[in-house]
C-alpha positions, 0 to 999 in steps of 0.5 A: 500500500502506498503512503496516500492509500495508508493515509486514508485510514487515518483520523482527520487530525492525523491526515492533516499532519500527514499532508502538512508533512508532505507539503513541507518536505515535497513542496507545494509545487510538487503536490499542486503543480497547477494552482486551482481556480478558487471556487466562487464562494472564496471571493465572499470569504476573502471579502468577509475576512477583509471586512472583519466579519471573522465569524461569518468568514469562518462559517463560509470557509467551512463550506469550502473546506469540507468539499476540498481535497488534500492538500488544498483542504489545509489552505482553507483550514489555515484560513478558518483558524486565522479567522477564529484567532482574529475573532478571539483577539476581538474578544480579548481571549489571548489564550484562544487567540494564541492557539488559533493563530499558531495553528493558522501560521503553521498551516498557511506557511507552506502556501506562501508567498501567494496562493490562489491570489491571496498573499499568504506570506503577508497573512503569516507575517501579520499573524506572527506580529500578533502572536509576538504581542501575545506571547511572553507577557503576563498581561496583554496590552489589549488597548494596543492590540485593539489599535493594530490595523485590521489584518489585510487580506490582500490579493495578487492579481496574478494568482 
């Protein structure tokens, strides 16, 4: 049985880890030599994220994520985690924000610099900047966090 056939017997978290490991070791261009065309609903998701509608974006992204094949599923999962992390920041829940943003960075990094027109490297940088303000402090400076510019979900016209 080849590794992909063996992977079908894994739990979803183990399957995610399997594909994330493949992305890191083999590279995105090997596993997805042609960037897929974003589904029509993806434009709505990126608009919701840009508008700071993180809960709504999370819900919209779950619909796309559920139908996506691996390794594309990991890209949508990263965006779901990013949207939840940003929502937790708005709610001043530092622990949950740290957890969600950390997972988002881990899963989004293999899709940098640009994937499906979305500037993934920029999103990773913006999430890491917020994580730096959350980690290693006894008390989060929420007023300073609230003053940060909203995460920019910028797109590249050349997907």
